[in-house]
C-alpha positions in Angstrom: 32.3 40.4 -108.2 31.3 40.0 -104.5 32.6 42.3 -101.8 34.0 40.0 -99.1 33.5 41.1 -95.5 34.7 37.7 -94.3 38.5 37.1 -94.3 40.7 34.0 -93.9 41.0 33.0 -90.3 37.7 34.4 -89.2 35.3 32.3 -87.1 31.9 31.9 -88.8 28.6 30.1 -88.1 26.5 28.4 -90.9 23.0 30.0 -91.4 21.6 27.4 -93.8 22.0 23.9 -95.1 22.8 20.6 -93.5 25.4 22.2 -91.2 23.2 25.0 -89.9 24.3 26.3 -86.5 27.8 24.8 -86.6 30.9 26.9 -86.2 34.1 26.8 -88.1 37.2 28.7 -89.2 37.6 30.1 -92.7 40.3 28.3 -94.6 40.1 29.9 -98.0 38.3 32.9 -99.5 37.3 32.9 -103.2 36.2 36.5 -103.9 35.6 36.0 -107.7 32.9 33.4 -107.0 31.7 34.9 -103.7 32.4 31.7 -101.8 34.5 30.6 -98.8 35.8 27.2 -97.6 35.1 26.6 -93.9 37.0 24.0 -91.8 34.9 20.9 -91.1 31.7 22.2 -92.8 30.0 21.3 -96.1 32.1 18.1 -96.3 31.8 15.9 -99.4 33.1 12.4 -99.9 35.2 11.7 -103.0 35.9 8.2 -104.2 39.4 7.8 -105.8 40.5 4.8 -107.8 43.9 3.1 -107.5 46.4 4.7 -109.7 49.4 2.3 -109.3 49.7 -1.4 -109.1 49.1 -2.6 -105.6 47.6 0.6 -104.4 44.0 0.6 -103.1 41.2 3.0 -103.9 39.9 5.2 -101.0 37.3 7.6 -100.0 38.5 11.1 -99.2 36.5 13.7 -97.2 37.0 17.2 -98.4 35.5 20.6 -97.6 33.6 22.3 -100.4 33.1 26.0 -100.9 29.9 27.6 -99.6 28.4 30.9 -100.5 29.5 33.8 -98.3 25.9 34.9 -97.7 25.1 31.5 -96.0 27.5 32.2 -93.1 27.7 34.9 -90.4 30.8 36.2 -88.7 31.3 35.5 -85.0 32.9 38.5 -83.1 36.2 37.7 -81.4 35.6 40.0 -78.4 31.9 39.6 -77.6 31.4 36.1 -79.1 28.1 36.9 -80.8 27.0 36.5 -84.4 27.3 39.9 -85.9 27.4 41.9 -89.1 30.5 43.8 -90.3 30.9 47.6 -90.3 33.8 49.7 -91.3 35.6 52.7 -89.7 38.4 54.8 -91.2 41.3 55.3 -88.7 43.7 57.8 -90.3 44.7 56.2 -93.6 43.4 52.7 -93.0 39.9 51.2 -93.1 39.2 48.6 -90.3 36.4 46.1 -89.9 34.3 46.6 -86.7 31.6 44.5 -85.0 28.1 46.1 -85.3 27.2 44.9 -81.8 30.1 45.8 -79.6 31.9 48.3 -81.9 35.3 46.6 -81.4 37.8 46.0 -84.2 37.6 42.5 -85.8 
């Protein structure tokens, strides 16, 4: 099991692969596999065949999951690529930016 410091809706930047340096928003988090799906990144093309009479086959573009270690979080307040830290405020644990110390 992989501890996920990246949550759905976060902005991330790719650190490796064909989409290195591109930004995107996290659509889905898969904590059991340690993977995330990022909007517009790691796109694959899937060929589908016609299922009914008169229907045509098509090529569908779809985002595939990437490993969470190959992306870095972009802070909402300072706009920089950062690591995630944690602070305990009363009875809740919050994520904070390691660079500007603001809550994520």
